[in-house]
Backbone as XML, in Angstrom:
<?xml version="1.0"?>
<chain id="A" units="angstrom">
  <residue number="1" name="MET">
    <atom name="N" x="-6.702" y="-3.942" z="-11.531"/>
    <atom name="CA" x="-6.607" y="-5.226" z="-12.662"/>
    <atom name="C" x="-6.654" y="-6.651" z="-11.549"/>
  </residue>
  <residue number="2" name="PRO">
    <atom name="N" x="-7.802" y="-7.430" z="-11.442"/>
    <atom name="CA" x="-7.877" y="-8.675" z="-10.988"/>
    <atom name="C" x="-6.806" y="-9.923" z="-10.842"/>
  </residue>
  <residue number="3" name="GLN">
    <atom name="N" x="-6.519" y="-9.807" z="-9.814"/>
    <atom name="CA" x="-5.127" y="-10.944" z="-9.851"/>
    <atom name="C" x="-5.518" y="-12.270" z="-10.477"/>
  </residue>
  <residue number="4" name="THR">
    <atom name="N" x="-4.757" y="-13.294" z="-10.865"/>
    <atom name="CA" x="-4.859" y="-14.383" z="-11.693"/>
    <atom name="C" x="-4.927" y="-15.384" z="-10.208"/>
  </residue>
  <residue number="5" name="GLY">
    <atom name="N" x="-5.255" y="-16.562" z="-10.613"/>
    <atom name="CA" x="-5.549" y="-17.969" z="-9.878"/>
    <atom name="C" x="-4.372" y="-18.156" z="-9.219"/>
  </residue>
  <residue number="6" name="PRO">
    <atom name="N" x="-3.340" y="-18.555" z="-9.863"/>
    <atom name="CA" x="-2.127" y="-19.131" z="-9.145"/>
    <atom name="C" x="-1.378" y="-18.106" z="-8.213"/>
  </residue>
  <residue number="7" name="LEU">
    <atom name="N" x="-1.183" y="-16.913" z="-8.656"/>
    <atom name="CA" x="-1.229" y="-15.629" z="-7.542"/>
    <atom name="C" x="-1.785" y="-15.847" z="-6.604"/>
  </residue>
  <residue number="8" name="ARG">
    <atom name="N" x="-2.863" y="-15.681" z="-6.796"/>
    <atom name="CA" x="-3.681" y="-15.354" z="-5.688"/>
    <atom name="C" x="-3.636" y="-16.726" z="-4.566"/>
  </residue>
  <residue number="9" name="ARG">
    <atom name="N" x="-3.476" y="-17.666" z="-4.817"/>
    <atom name="CA" x="-3.441" y="-19.531" z="-4.386"/>
    <atom name="C" x="-2.219" y="-19.104" z="-3.723"/>
  </residue>
  <residue number="10" name="GLY">
    <atom name="N" x="-0.888" y="-18.769" z="-4.226"/>
    <atom name="CA" x="0.055" y="-18.126" z="-3.864"/>
    <atom name="C" x="-0.141" y="-17.545" z="-2.769"/>
  </residue>
  <residue number="11" name="LYS">
    <atom name="N" x="-0.359" y="-16.331" z="-2.446"/>
    <atom name="CA" x="-0.386" y="-15.185" z="-1.658"/>
    <atom name="C" x="-1.256" y="-15.988" z="-0.708"/>
  </residue>
  <residue number="12" name="LEU">
    <atom name="N" x="-2.431" y="-16.990" z="-0.779"/>
    <atom name="CA" x="-3.071" y="-17.455" z="0.446"/>
    <atom name="C" x="-2.257" y="-18.234" z="1.233"/>
  </residue>
  <residue number="13" name="LEU">
    <atom name="N" x="-1.740" y="-18.983" z="0.076"/>
    <atom name="CA" x="-0.881" y="-20.356" z="0.977"/>
    <atom name="C" x="0.477" y="-19.478" z="1.634"/>
  </residue>
  <residue number="14" name="LEU">
    <atom name="N" x="0.964" y="-18.560" z="1.213"/>
    <atom name="CA" x="1.789" y="-17.504" z="1.745"/>
    <atom name="C" x="1.258" y="-16.958" z="3.318"/>
  </residue>
  <residue number="15" name="VAL">
    <atom name="N" x="-0.152" y="-16.458" z="3.272"/>
    <atom name="CA" x="-0.683" y="-16.261" z="4.590"/>
    <atom name="C" x="-1.075" y="-17.159" z="5.672"/>
  </residue>
  <residue number="16" name="GLY">
    <atom name="N" x="-0.923" y="-18.416" z="5.019"/>
    <atom name="CA" x="-1.348" y="-19.355" z="5.987"/>
    <atom name="C" x="0.220" y="-20.077" z="6.757"/>
  </residue>
  <residue number="17" name="VAL">
    <atom name="N" x="0.749" y="-20.150" z="5.643"/>
    <atom name="CA" x="2.172" y="-20.438" z="6.399"/>
    <atom name="C" x="2.681" y="-19.272" z="7.252"/>
  </residue>
  <residue number="18" name="LEU">
    <atom name="N" x="2.386" y="-18.066" z="7.020"/>
    <atom name="CA" x="2.810" y="-17.155" z="7.870"/>
    <atom name="C" x="2.225" y="-17.300" z="9.303"/>
  </residue>
  <residue number="19" name="LEU">
    <atom name="N" x="0.817" y="-17.668" z="9.235"/>
    <atom name="CA" x="-0.123" y="-17.766" z="10.421"/>
    <atom name="C" x="0.325" y="-18.737" z="11.195"/>
  </residue>
  <residue number="20" name="LEU">
    <atom name="N" x="1.046" y="-20.041" z="10.430"/>
    <atom name="CA" x="1.677" y="-21.390" z="11.178"/>
    <atom name="C" x="2.673" y="-20.682" z="12.167"/>
  </residue>
  <residue number="21" name="PHE">
    <atom name="N" x="3.194" y="-20.254" z="11.229"/>
    <atom name="CA" x="4.932" y="-20.189" z="11.675"/>
    <atom name="C" x="5.427" y="-19.005" z="12.404"/>
  </residue>
  <residue number="22" name="VAL">
    <atom name="N" x="4.866" y="-17.908" z="12.034"/>
    <atom name="CA" x="4.847" y="-16.634" z="13.127"/>
    <atom name="C" x="4.999" y="-17.054" z="14.536"/>
  </residue>
  <residue number="23" name="PRO">
    <atom name="N" x="3.619" y="-17.833" z="15.448"/>
    <atom name="CA" x="3.718" y="-17.783" z="16.593"/>
    <atom name="C" x="4.660" y="-18.621" z="16.971"/>
  </residue>
  <residue number="24" name="VAL">
    <atom name="N" x="5.205" y="-19.668" z="16.209"/>
    <atom name="CA" x="6.458" y="-20.779" z="16.621"/>
    <atom name="C" x="7.699" y="-19.675" z="16.577"/>
  </residue>
  <residue number="25" name="LEU">
    <atom name="N" x="7.527" y="-18.585" z="15.763"/>
    <atom name="CA" x="9.063" y="-17.778" z="16.213"/>
    <atom name="C" x="8.880" y="-16.838" z="17.396"/>
  </residue>
  <residue number="26" name="ILE">
    <atom name="N" x="7.633" y="-16.494" z="17.841"/>
    <atom name="CA" x="7.204" y="-16.137" z="19.259"/>
    <atom name="C" x="7.506" y="-16.468" z="19.842"/>
  </residue>
  <residue number="27" name="LEU">
    <atom name="N" x="6.706" y="-18.138" z="19.912"/>
    <atom name="CA" x="7.974" y="-18.881" z="21.090"/>
    <atom name="C" x="8.808" y="-19.061" z="21.491"/>
  </residue>
  <residue number="28" name="VAL">
    <atom name="N" x="9.963" y="-19.262" z="20.237"/>
    <atom name="CA" x="11.440" y="-19.317" z="19.984"/>
    <atom name="C" x="11.753" y="-18.120" z="20.946"/>
  </residue>
  <residue number="29" name="ALA">
    <atom name="N" x="11.282" y="-17.342" z="20.156"/>
    <atom name="CA" x="12.216" y="-16.322" z="21.067"/>
    <atom name="C" x="11.417" y="-15.828" z="22.513"/>
  </residue>
  <residue number="30" name="THR">
    <atom name="N" x="10.319" y="-16.272" z="22.878"/>
    <atom name="CA" x="10.013" y="-15.980" z="24.340"/>
    <atom name="C" x="10.814" y="-17.405" z="25.187"/>
  </residue>
  <residue number="31" name="LEU">
    <atom name="N" x="11.309" y="-18.448" z="24.886"/>
    <atom name="CA" x="11.753" y="-19.694" z="25.183"/>
    <atom name="C" x="13.080" y="-19.006" z="25.524"/>
  </residue>
  <residue number="32" name="ALA">
    <atom name="N" x="13.920" y="-18.208" z="24.238"/>
    <atom name="CA" x="15.477" y="-17.778" z="24.584"/>
    <atom name="C" x="15.551" y="-16.956" z="25.406"/>
  </residue>
  <residue number="33" name="PHE">
    <atom name="N" x="14.767" y="-15.686" z="25.674"/>
    <atom name="CA" x="14.823" y="-14.642" z="25.935"/>
    <atom name="C" x="14.807" y="-15.290" z="27.848"/>
  </residue>
  <residue number="34" name="LEU">
    <atom name="N" x="14.006" y="-16.150" z="28.084"/>
    <atom name="CA" x="13.577" y="-16.877" z="29.366"/>
    <atom name="C" x="14.946" y="-17.771" z="29.504"/>
  </residue>
  <residue number="35" name="LEU">
    <atom name="N" x="15.109" y="-18.388" z="28.866"/>
    <atom name="CA" x="16.693" y="-19.408" z="29.306"/>
    <atom name="C" x="17.745" y="-18.277" z="29.226"/>
  </residue>
  <residue number="36" name="ILE">
    <atom name="N" x="17.818" y="-17.318" z="28.323"/>
    <atom name="CA" x="19.059" y="-15.854" z="28.640"/>
    <atom name="C" x="19.039" y="-15.386" z="30.254"/>
  </residue>
  <residue number="37" name="ALA">
    <atom name="N" x="17.577" y="-15.486" z="30.359"/>
    <atom name="CA" x="17.133" y="-14.585" z="32.317"/>
    <atom name="C" x="17.578" y="-15.775" z="32.987"/>
  </residue>
  <residue number="38" name="GLU">
    <atom name="N" x="17.310" y="-16.814" z="32.455"/>
    <atom name="CA" x="17.205" y="-18.212" z="33.467"/>
    <atom name="C" x="16.609" y="-18.320" z="34.373"/>
  </residue>
  <residue number="39" name="GLY">
    <atom name="N" x="15.645" y="-18.195" z="34.045"/>
    <atom name="CA" x="13.789" y="-18.086" z="34.682"/>
    <atom name="C" x="13.339" y="-19.101" z="34.118"/>
  </residue>
  <residue number="40" name="LEU">
    <atom name="N" x="13.813" y="-19.952" z="33.104"/>
    <atom name="CA" x="13.476" y="-21.439" z="32.600"/>
    <atom name="C" x="15.068" y="-22.278" z="32.252"/>
  </residue>
  <residue number="41" name="VAL">
    <atom name="N" x="14.277" y="-23.967" z="33.184"/>
    <atom name="CA" x="15.129" y="-24.992" z="32.234"/>
    <atom name="C" x="14.547" y="-25.504" z="31.530"/>
  </residue>
  <residue number="42" name="LEU">
    <atom name="N" x="15.034" y="-25.410" z="30.161"/>
    <atom name="CA" x="14.258" y="-25.890" z="29.258"/>
    <atom name="C" x="14.043" y="-27.481" z="29.261"/>
  </residue>
  <residue number="43" name="GLY">
    <atom name="N" x="15.003" y="-28.046" z="30.016"/>
    <atom name="CA" x="14.192" y="-29.799" z="30.175"/>
    <atom name="C" x="12.971" y="-29.742" z="31.470"/>
  </residue>
  <residue number="44" name="GLU">
    <atom name="N" x="12.611" y="-28.765" z="31.611"/>
    <atom name="CA" x="11.350" y="-28.786" z="32.537"/>
    <atom name="C" x="10.176" y="-28.767" z="32.001"/>
  </residue>
  <residue number="45" name="LEU">
    <atom name="N" x="10.034" y="-28.386" z="30.247"/>
    <atom name="CA" x="8.911" y="-28.572" z="29.735"/>
    <atom name="C" x="8.831" y="-29.771" z="29.101"/>
  </residue>
  <residue number="46" name="SER">
    <atom name="N" x="7.481" y="-30.370" z="29.190"/>
    <atom name="CA" x="7.159" y="-31.207" z="28.658"/>
    <atom name="C" x="6.521" y="-30.973" z="27.231"/>
  </residue>
  <residue number="47" name="VAL">
    <atom name="N" x="6.354" y="-31.379" z="26.155"/>
    <atom name="CA" x="5.826" y="-31.219" z="24.533"/>
    <atom name="C" x="4.478" y="-31.177" z="24.651"/>
  </residue>
  <residue number="48" name="VAL">
    <atom name="N" x="3.738" y="-31.874" z="25.831"/>
    <atom name="CA" x="2.408" y="-30.979" z="25.762"/>
    <atom name="C" x="2.080" y="-29.426" z="26.367"/>
  </residue>
  <residue number="49" name="GLU">
    <atom name="N" x="2.887" y="-29.012" z="27.197"/>
    <atom name="CA" x="3.167" y="-27.806" z="27.563"/>
    <atom name="C" x="3.641" y="-26.704" z="26.565"/>
  </residue>
  <residue number="50" name="LEU">
    <atom name="N" x="4.874" y="-27.313" z="25.742"/>
    <atom name="CA" x="5.180" y="-26.440" z="24.378"/>
    <atom name="C" x="3.966" y="-26.303" z="23.174"/>
  </residue>
  <residue number="51" name="LEU">
    <atom name="N" x="3.411" y="-27.820" z="23.237"/>
    <atom name="CA" x="1.800" y="-27.286" z="22.425"/>
    <atom name="C" x="1.230" y="-26.683" z="23.054"/>
  </residue>
  <residue number="52" name="GLU">
    <atom name="N" x="0.736" y="-26.100" z="24.130"/>
    <atom name="CA" x="0.214" y="-25.200" z="24.766"/>
    <atom name="C" x="-0.006" y="-23.999" z="24.678"/>
  </residue>
  <residue number="53" name="LEU">
    <atom name="N" x="1.226" y="-23.861" z="24.606"/>
    <atom name="CA" x="2.060" y="-22.556" z="24.700"/>
    <atom name="C" x="1.938" y="-22.084" z="23.050"/>
  </residue>
  <residue number="54" name="TYR">
    <atom name="N" x="2.267" y="-23.098" z="22.485"/>
    <atom name="CA" x="2.238" y="-22.749" z="20.903"/>
    <atom name="C" x="0.801" y="-22.524" z="20.345"/>
  </residue>
  <residue number="55" name="VAL">
    <atom name="N" x="-0.525" y="-23.450" z="20.689"/>
    <atom name="CA" x="-1.992" y="-22.779" z="20.666"/>
    <atom name="C" x="-2.363" y="-21.603" z="21.536"/>
  </residue>
  <residue number="56" name="ILE">
    <atom name="N" x="-1.984" y="-21.266" z="22.489"/>
    <atom name="CA" x="-2.078" y="-19.944" z="23.189"/>
    <atom name="C" x="-1.543" y="-19.086" z="22.123"/>
  </residue>
  <residue number="57" name="ASP">
    <atom name="N" x="-0.303" y="-19.108" z="21.672"/>
    <atom name="CA" x="0.048" y="-17.839" z="20.580"/>
    <atom name="C" x="-0.397" y="-17.682" z="19.775"/>
  </residue>
  <residue number="58" name="LEU">
    <atom name="N" x="-0.493" y="-19.033" z="19.155"/>
    <atom name="CA" x="-1.562" y="-18.884" z="17.668"/>
    <atom name="C" x="-3.053" y="-17.841" z="17.822"/>
  </residue>
  <residue number="59" name="LEU">
    <atom name="N" x="-3.586" y="-18.405" z="18.936"/>
    <atom name="CA" x="-4.866" y="-17.817" z="19.101"/>
    <atom name="C" x="-4.628" y="-16.313" z="19.333"/>
  </residue>
  <residue number="60" name="LEU">
    <atom name="N" x="-4.037" y="-16.046" z="20.147"/>
    <atom name="CA" x="-3.518" y="-14.510" z="20.441"/>
    <atom name="C" x="-3.203" y="-13.656" z="19.294"/>
  </residue>
  <residue number="61" name="LEU">
    <atom name="N" x="-2.296" y="-14.745" z="18.433"/>
    <atom name="CA" x="-2.378" y="-13.942" z="17.096"/>
    <atom name="C" x="-3.214" y="-13.370" z="16.327"/>
  </residue>
  <residue number="62" name="THR">
    <atom name="N" x="-3.768" y="-14.745" z="16.017"/>
    <atom name="CA" x="-5.060" y="-14.651" z="15.054"/>
    <atom name="C" x="-5.661" y="-13.707" z="15.683"/>
  </residue>
  <residue number="63" name="GLY">
    <atom name="N" x="-6.137" y="-13.455" z="16.714"/>
    <atom name="CA" x="-7.280" y="-13.161" z="17.569"/>
    <atom name="C" x="-7.036" y="-11.247" z="17.300"/>
  </residue>
  <residue number="64" name="GLY">
    <atom name="N" x="-5.631" y="-11.423" z="17.632"/>
    <atom name="CA" x="-5.428" y="-9.713" z="17.831"/>
    <atom name="C" x="-5.299" y="-9.459" z="16.342"/>
  </residue>
  <residue number="65" name="ALA">
    <atom name="N" x="-4.799" y="-9.982" z="14.962"/>
    <atom name="CA" x="-4.791" y="-9.776" z="13.278"/>
    <atom name="C" x="-6.414" y="-9.281" z="13.297"/>
  </residue>
  <residue number="66" name="TYR">
    <atom name="N" x="-7.184" y="-10.130" z="13.915"/>
    <atom name="CA" x="-8.759" y="-9.653" z="13.244"/>
    <atom name="C" x="-9.259" y="-8.655" z="14.003"/>
  </residue>
  <residue number="67" name="LEU">
    <atom name="N" x="-8.908" y="-8.423" z="15.092"/>
    <atom name="CA" x="-9.062" y="-7.476" z="15.848"/>
    <atom name="C" x="-8.938" y="-6.280" z="15.000"/>
  </residue>
  <residue number="68" name="LEU">
    <atom name="N" x="-7.291" y="-6.304" z="14.639"/>
    <atom name="CA" x="-6.781" y="-4.913" z="13.808"/>
    <atom name="C" x="-7.524" y="-4.791" z="12.432"/>
  </residue>
  <residue number="69" name="PHE">
    <atom name="N" x="-7.879" y="-6.031" z="12.117"/>
    <atom name="CA" x="-8.499" y="-6.183" z="10.106"/>
    <atom name="C" x="-9.820" y="-5.298" z="10.897"/>
  </residue>
  <residue number="70" name="ARG">
    <atom name="N" x="-10.579" y="-5.376" z="11.614"/>
    <atom name="CA" x="-11.702" y="-4.977" z="12.048"/>
    <atom name="C" x="-11.643" y="-3.438" z="12.170"/>
  </residue>
  <residue number="71" name="LEU">
    <atom name="N" x="-10.697" y="-3.226" z="12.847"/>
    <atom name="CA" x="-10.787" y="-1.999" z="13.307"/>
    <atom name="C" x="-10.212" y="-0.979" z="12.374"/>
  </residue>
  <residue number="72" name="LEU">
    <atom name="N" x="-9.332" y="-1.394" z="11.261"/>
    <atom name="CA" x="-8.756" y="-1.275" z="10.098"/>
    <atom name="C" x="-9.979" y="-0.568" z="9.471"/>
  </residue>
  <residue number="73" name="GLY">
    <atom name="N" x="-10.868" y="-1.440" z="9.326"/>
    <atom name="CA" x="-12.395" y="-1.646" z="8.127"/>
    <atom name="C" x="-13.400" y="-0.410" z="8.907"/>
  </residue>
  <residue number="74" name="TYR">
    <atom name="N" x="-13.384" y="-0.574" z="9.962"/>
    <atom name="CA" x="-14.151" y="0.488" z="10.614"/>
    <atom name="C" x="-13.538" y="1.929" z="10.277"/>
  </residue>
  <residue number="75" name="SER">
    <atom name="N" x="-12.399" y="2.069" z="10.376"/>
    <atom name="CA" x="-11.856" y="3.383" z="10.416"/>
    <atom name="C" x="-11.902" y="3.883" z="8.688"/>
  </residue>
  <residue number="76" name="VAL">
    <atom name="N" x="-11.609" y="3.159" z="8.146"/>
    <atom name="CA" x="-11.643" y="3.262" z="6.648"/>
    <atom name="C" x="-12.887" y="3.797" z="6.262"/>
  </residue>
  <residue number="77" name="ASP">
    <atom name="N" x="-13.876" y="2.916" z="6.909"/>
    <atom name="CA" x="-15.588" y="3.276" z="6.309"/>
    <atom name="C" x="-15.538" y="4.484" z="6.874"/>
  </residue>
  <residue number="78" name="ALA">
    <atom name="N" x="-15.306" y="5.081" z="8.205"/>
    <atom name="CA" x="-15.928" y="6.098" z="8.682"/>
    <atom name="C" x="-14.826" y="7.196" z="7.723"/>
  </residue>
  <residue number="79" name="HIS">
    <atom name="N" x="-13.819" y="6.905" z="7.653"/>
    <atom name="CA" x="-12.913" y="7.845" z="7.312"/>
    <atom name="C" x="-13.494" y="8.037" z="5.403"/>
  </residue>
  <residue number="80" name="LEU">
    <atom name="N" x="-13.985" y="7.110" z="5.079"/>
    <atom name="CA" x="-14.550" y="7.236" z="3.436"/>
    <atom name="C" x="-15.975" y="8.287" z="3.712"/>
  </residue>
  <residue number="81" name="LEU">
    <atom name="N" x="-16.780" y="7.745" z="4.682"/>
    <atom name="CA" x="-18.033" y="8.444" z="4.907"/>
    <atom name="C" x="-17.709" y="9.905" z="5.120"/>
  </residue>
  <residue number="82" name="ASP">
    <atom name="N" x="-16.848" y="10.276" z="5.566"/>
    <atom name="CA" x="-16.581" y="11.664" z="6.001"/>
    <atom name="C" x="-16.232" y="12.753" z="5.015"/>
  </residue>
  <residue number="83" name="ALA">
    <atom name="N" x="-14.965" y="11.795" z="4.088"/>
    <atom name="CA" x="-14.330" y="12.397" z="2.895"/>
    <atom name="C" x="-15.327" y="13.052" z="2.183"/>
  </residue>
  <residue number="84" name="PRO">
    <atom name="N" x="-14.881" y="14.480" z="1.304"/>
    <atom name="CA" x="-16.098" y="14.924" z="0.702"/>
    <atom name="C" x="-15.625" y="13.924" z="-1.311"/>
  </residue>
  <residue number="85" name="ASP">
    <atom name="N" x="-16.720" y="14.074" z="-1.783"/>
    <atom name="CA" x="-16.387" y="13.390" z="-3.209"/>
    <atom name="C" x="-15.801" y="14.559" z="-4.093"/>
  </residue>
  <residue number="86" name="GLY">
    <atom name="N" x="-16.030" y="14.076" z="-5.624"/>
    <atom name="CA" x="-15.707" y="14.995" z="-6.394"/>
    <atom name="C" x="-16.332" y="16.600" z="-6.395"/>
  </residue>
  <residue number="87" name="ASP">
    <atom name="N" x="-17.572" y="16.227" z="-6.413"/>
    <atom name="CA" x="-18.497" y="17.725" z="-6.197"/>
    <atom name="C" x="-18.006" y="18.547" z="-5.219"/>
  </residue>
  <residue number="88" name="GLY">
    <atom name="N" x="-17.711" y="18.052" z="-4.025"/>
    <atom name="CA" x="-17.320" y="18.764" z="-2.909"/>
    <atom name="C" x="-18.290" y="18.857" z="-1.898"/>
  </residue>
  <residue number="89" name="GLU">
    <atom name="N" x="-19.529" y="17.588" z="-1.766"/>
    <atom name="CA" x="-20.498" y="17.044" z="-1.090"/>
    <atom name="C" x="-19.783" y="16.196" z="-0.375"/>
  </residue>
  <residue number="90" name="ARG">
    <atom name="N" x="-20.180" y="15.683" z="0.931"/>
    <atom name="CA" x="-19.721" y="14.849" z="1.559"/>
    <atom name="C" x="-20.188" y="13.230" z="1.257"/>
  </residue>
  <residue number="91" name="ALA">
    <atom name="N" x="-19.209" y="12.006" z="1.059"/>
    <atom name="CA" x="-19.743" y="11.046" z="0.388"/>
    <atom name="C" x="-20.700" y="10.237" z="1.082"/>
  </residue>
  <residue number="92" name="GLY">
    <atom name="N" x="-21.274" y="10.585" z="2.188"/>
    <atom name="CA" x="-22.375" y="10.216" z="3.265"/>
    <atom name="C" x="-23.467" y="10.600" z="2.754"/>
  </residue>
  <residue number="93" name="ASP">
    <atom name="N" x="-23.352" y="11.883" z="2.306"/>
    <atom name="CA" x="-24.681" y="12.631" z="2.063"/>
    <atom name="C" x="-25.420" y="12.240" z="0.522"/>
  </residue>
  <residue number="94" name="ASP">
    <atom name="N" x="-26.436" y="12.589" z="0.908"/>
    <atom name="CA" x="-27.321" y="12.266" z="-0.316"/>
    <atom name="C" x="-27.635" y="13.347" z="-0.882"/>
  </residue>
  <residue number="95" name="GLY">
    <atom name="N" x="-27.338" y="13.702" z="-2.442"/>
    <atom name="CA" x="-27.587" y="14.770" z="-3.383"/>
    <atom name="C" x="-29.264" y="14.773" z="-3.535"/>
  </residue>
  <residue number="96" name="PRO">
    <atom name="N" x="-29.556" y="15.716" z="-4.236"/>
    <atom name="CA" x="-31.180" y="16.028" z="-4.469"/>
    <atom name="C" x="-31.421" y="14.808" z="-5.296"/>
  </residue>
  <residue number="97" name="THR">
    <atom name="N" x="-32.638" y="14.378" z="-4.598"/>
    <atom name="CA" x="-33.416" y="13.356" z="-5.732"/>
    <atom name="C" x="-34.098" y="13.976" z="-6.465"/>
  </residue>
  <residue number="98" name="ASP">
    <atom name="N" x="-34.479" y="13.073" z="-7.561"/>
    <atom name="CA" x="-35.532" y="13.616" z="-8.526"/>
    <atom name="C" x="-36.470" y="14.212" z="-8.111"/>
  </residue>
  <residue number="99" name="GLU">
    <atom name="N" x="-37.332" y="13.614" z="-7.117"/>
    <atom name="CA" x="-38.904" y="14.097" z="-6.220"/>
    <atom name="C" x="-38.283" y="15.489" z="-6.045"/>
  </residue>
  <residue number="100" name="GLU">
    <atom name="N" x="-37.255" y="15.937" z="-5.783"/>
    <atom name="CA" x="-36.690" y="16.934" z="-4.484"/>
    <atom name="C" x="-36.774" y="17.954" z="-6.127"/>
  </residue>
  <residue number="101" name="SER">
    <atom name="N" x="-36.112" y="17.540" z="-6.934"/>
    <atom name="CA" x="-35.758" y="18.381" z="-8.218"/>
    <atom name="C" x="-36.769" y="19.262" z="-9.268"/>
  </residue>
  <residue number="102" name="VAL">
    <atom name="N" x="-38.285" y="18.178" z="-8.997"/>
    <atom name="CA" x="-38.964" y="18.687" z="-9.621"/>
    <atom name="C" x="-39.611" y="19.776" z="-9.315"/>
  </residue>
  <residue number="103" name="GLU">
    <atom name="N" x="-39.952" y="20.741" z="-9.832"/>
    <atom name="CA" x="-40.802" y="21.955" z="-9.724"/>
    <atom name="C" x="-42.471" y="21.680" z="-9.350"/>
  </residue>
  <residue number="104" name="THR">
    <atom name="N" x="-42.826" y="22.174" z="-8.510"/>
    <atom name="CA" x="-44.659" y="22.112" z="-8.504"/>
    <atom name="C" x="-45.151" y="23.528" z="-8.888"/>
  </residue>
  <residue number="105" name="GLU">
    <atom name="N" x="-46.183" y="23.119" z="-9.960"/>
    <atom name="CA" x="-46.692" y="24.475" z="-10.379"/>
    <atom name="C" x="-48.110" y="24.804" z="-9.352"/>
  </residue>
</chain>
């Protein structure tokens, strides 16, 4: 069943918000770990450096998600091509065509 317009837009909005805020959460977790490990003094970071870290996290997250998406697509396609269909034949194999089934005299 196809999704309705508002539900689909809501899911798209949720994905967009997560795409923006997951790198922020990763950045906060990284900074918290560095503060606990005393490897960072928060006063030493400028706003520009924090923005650079956010952009790097955002690019790594979107790049990794895209690569995982493409890998999943390739593996699903390969799995579906190797799977037998309902007749016991492989889905990637072509069945007999009309030309092959016609007997010649």
